[in-house]
N, C-alpha and C positions, 0 to 999 in steps of 0.2 A: 343359678338361673341351671338347670338337668336340662338338658333333650335328651328326648326319648324315643330312638329312631324308628319308626312304624312296620310290620312287615307287610309283605306286600302276597300276598296270591297273582300266581300265574297259571291259566289255564289253557292247554297246549290242544288250541282247537284240530289241528295236521292229524290228529291223533283221533277225533270224534267226529263220522260219519255223521252228512246231511241229517239224512230220519232219526237219531238217537240225539244232538243236536237239540230239535226242532224238542222233543221231546222232554231233553234235564228242560230245554228252555222252560214250558207246559205245568212241567209238571215244581219246576223255581218257584214258578205264578202262584199254580196254585194253590201249595205250602204256603208261600209266602200269607195270601188271600183268609186259608185256612187257620192260621198262627190266628191274624190282626180279628177274623169273627169269633176266638174264643174267649177273646177275653172285652168283643165290643157290645153295641144291641146284638146286632142285626139289624136280620126284615122287621123282626116283632117289636124296635122303635125302644125299650127299653132295658132293661139292665138291672140286673138282680144288683146286690149290700157283693155277696161272694166277687158278681160277675168285676162292681168296681173297684173289689182292695184286690183284684189283680192285678188289672191297672195300675194301681197305685205300688207294689207291689214291686211291679216291671217299670216305672218310673221313677225308684228310686233305685234300683241296679243300674240304671243308667244314667243317672246322676252319681253315684258312686264308679263306676265304671271309667266315668269320665272324666274326674275328678283321678284320675289318678293316672289315668293317660297322661292328660296333659300336665303333669306337675314332675311324670316322667318316673314313675313311683309301679315296681309291680303289684308290691303290698301294699298295706296300710301300716304307720309303722308302731313300732312297736313300746304305748308308750307305760309298758313295766320295766325297762329297760333304757327311760331318755326322762328325763327329768322337766318334768310339768313347768313353764313358767308361773311365777305363784299369781296369787289376784291383783294383786297392789303393782305387781310387772305386765300384766295382760293390760291394766287398765292405763296403763302409760303410754303404753303402744296403742292402745286404737286411741286415745288424745290423741295422739302422733300423725296417726291417720285421718283420723274427725277434720285438723286445719290443714291436711292437704288435697282434701275431695275436693271438685272440680266437680262442672255440669259436664262435661264429658268424662268418657270412661277411660281408662288405655289401655293397651295393650302393655305390662307391664310385669314386673315381682319386686316387691322393696323388703329386700334380708334387714329385721331386726339384731343384732345384736348389743345386750346386754355386758360393758366392763367391768371388769377381774378383778382385780387385786394379788401381784405376786409377792408381798409380804417385805416388799424394799421400798420405797422412794411413793409419795403419791406422784401415782401413777393408775390411765385404766387399761390392760390390756384383753383386746379381742382376738377373737381367731382368724384362720390365715385370709385370704382375697377371696373374692368368687372370679370363675373364670369366669369373661365375658367382655360382651359392651355395657359400658359404665352409663349413666345417663349422668347422676348427680350422685356428689356425699354428705351427712347433712353429722351431724353430733349434734348432744344436745345434751346436754346440763346442769344437776339446780346449784343457786348462789345460795346462801345463806346466809343472809344481815341482818346481825343480834339489835336489838331498839334502840343502841350505844352508837352506832355502826351508820342510820339513819341517814344522820344528818349531814352528810357523808357523802354521801351517796347522787352524783348527779354524775355527770361523762361520766363513760369508765370507761376505758380501757379490756379489752381481752385479746388474750395471745395463748394461742395454739400451738404446742414445740412432740416433737416427737422427743421421744426419752429410752435410750442407750442403754448399753444392755450396762454396759458400768456405773449405769443413777445420772449422765451426767446431762445436761439437755441440749434434742438435737438441731435438726434443722425446727424455725419459725411458719408453721400453716399456715395459721392465721393471724391477724392485727384487724383491729377493729371497737368502736368505740357504742359502746350501749346505751342510754338513760335508763341505769335499778337505783329502782324506790323503795323497793322489798323485795324479801325473802323471793326467785322465783325460777320456770327454767325459760332460758335461754339457746338457740339451737344458730347457731355458727354455720355456715356451707364451706365444706372443705374440697378443694381445685380440684379434678377429674385425672388432673397431671398427678400430683400427688399418690392418688392410684393406683395412678398404670406404674407408677414406681415404685409400688408392697405388688404390683401384680407379678413383676420383674423378678422381682425376690423374696417370693412367694409366703412373703412376710410383714401381719401389721406390725407396724412396730411400738413399743408402748408412747400414751397418746395423756401431757402432764398441761394441764388450762391453770392459767396460774390470769383472776383477777383481785386486783389488789385493791384493796379501802384499808386508809392508812395502816398500810405498807403490814395489812395483816389480807390472804390467802380467803376469797370464799366461796372461792368454786370449790366443790364438795365431788371428792376420788373416790373409788371404789374403798376405801380403808376407811375415808373418818363416817360411815355410816351405811344399816345396815336396812335404813328403807328403803322398801321399793320403789317411794313416787323420787326419789331422791339420787336415782344410779343414773350412770352416762348411760346412754343409746347414740351407738353408728348405725344408722339407715342409710344406708346403697341403694341406688334402684337406675331397674334395668331400661331399654329400648322408652320410644319415642311412639310410636303409634297412634293414634287417634282414632276410634270408633266412637259416630254416633250414636245417639238412641230412636228408633224405630219405635213409628207410634201401638199403639198395642192393640190386637182386635178386644172386640167388646167380649164381660164374662158372664157367662150363666148361670146365674142362685144356684148351687148344689140344694135349695130347696122346692126351689121351681125349675127339675131341668129339664134345656129343650131335648124335641126326639135325632132330633138329625147331628150330623158334629157342628163340638161345638167347641170351647176353652170356659175348663171351671180352677177357679181354687186350688191349690196344695203345698199345705204346708209341709217340707220334711227342715226333719227337727233329727239335730244331728249326734244330740247325745244322748236321744232313745235310740239313734239306728247303731249308739255303740261306737263313732266313734269324737271320739271324744280331744284327736288328735287336730280339729277339728275348730278354733279357736271363735274367727267369730267370719258370718254371723252365725250367733246361735238356731236361730231358723230360718228358714227362706219359705220363698212361695214359688214355687217349681212350673210352676201350675198345670194341666191335663186338658189332653186331647180326647173327646169319646161323643157318639153318638153314630149314629147309622144314617153312611151318604146314598144313599138313595133315595133319601129325603127332602134333603135337603144340599145330594155334588150339584146337580146342576144349574146351582146361582153360586156355588165355591167355585177357586180356580184348580182346574185342572192341570197339572205339570207337563212339556210337550214330550215328555218319556214318556209317562201315560200312551197316549197320546200316539209317539211310536212302536212304544214295544204291540201295543192291541191293531196297530195295521202291520209290525210285521209277523206278529201269529195268524194274525186273518190269511197272509199273501202263502205263510207256511201252509194253507188247509186247515188252521180252526174253523172251529160253527162257532155263527155270529154269538149265541149265546153264549158259549162256550166267552171269547174275548171279550165283551160286553163286562162278563161279571170280574177282569182282570182290573185290578189296581183299583176298583172304590172303597178304600181306607182313609181313617178320621187320622191322621198324625197332624206335628207342627209343621211348621213350614219353616217360620222367621223365628229369628232368637238372637235374646241377649246375654251377653257377658255378664260375670259376679263378681264380684271385689272377693277372697274368698283370707284371709289370716289362717295358717295353718305350721304348727310342726315338722317338718322334713326327718330325713332317718339320720339325718345329724344330729339330732335335737337344736336348731335354730330356727325362729323364727320369723316366718315367709309373710308378705304377702305379696298376690297376680290375682290378677284378670284373667277369670278360668271362661270363655267358650261357648257358647249353645246353653250355657245351665237355666236361661230362661228361658220359657217355651209365651212369643209372644202372637200366635199367628195360627189359626186350625187351617185347615185347608183336605180336601176332597183326591184324593189319587192312587 
């Protein structure tokens, strides 16, 4: 996981006089309202197709900026210089993700690294370990059982070793018994303590898997097959914070829009906006808030900061008619995270829950 330090802007109020400070506040609030009104229905209660398209483009830019910020990227990865995972590899990774889906969304990142061969003994090589707190490590691999050996497959011992540089076997990482009766993928958990040891040495050793059936190792290593569905994958998961889903607000139909502030469906297609480095989801519903707050704003929740701003500008001499126009913008107030699978700047496939991606409630403030 890459952590990005967010820039903090500071305003030194001692250098600004009281009258200038009040003027700056009023101008800032007015400009904010004007910019919002340029893309909203305004007092007419309607919104042209160009107006709606402007809102959609702004929502897309909001999503793109949020993705880069949360992933610690200054710009999108240059896919012309990186190897994009094949369709088969993506399907394998998606299957792993689907198998781990939970009813609650977690704030975490999972990196999926596909094993490679160095040309020596049967070994899967992976990239350097990730720095940071590790939640779990899982190795998935394929066992290829021929028809002639199916009768021999009952309770079978699975062993995972480190492979030393000289080709000899190192420490035993996993020893478990599995019931294997056909060719399939198997997932084994590797103790986090082993990964912490790899972090200290800044190197993940070669991994060797042994699944003996009739004294033949049926575990498929990178040198044994170039089939995507048979490749070894090391999945490293971070963090354990859990976020519960919020109840969503009703969605207004696009064919029968509401004149007031309301939430609408809005599908974002990452391929169409040129972000092919986002592997999954290909498309998702980000939702969009739009409408005239003067029509139904009194029925909606107004945030405390809006009341505070209005009280402040009134106290500083702003006319009531102007203060009443401040902060009546239709916008999203509640969000849900979105699980995103992407290719990072180093060419690794990662998964992370990105907050603020799905609007769930609109309000006037």
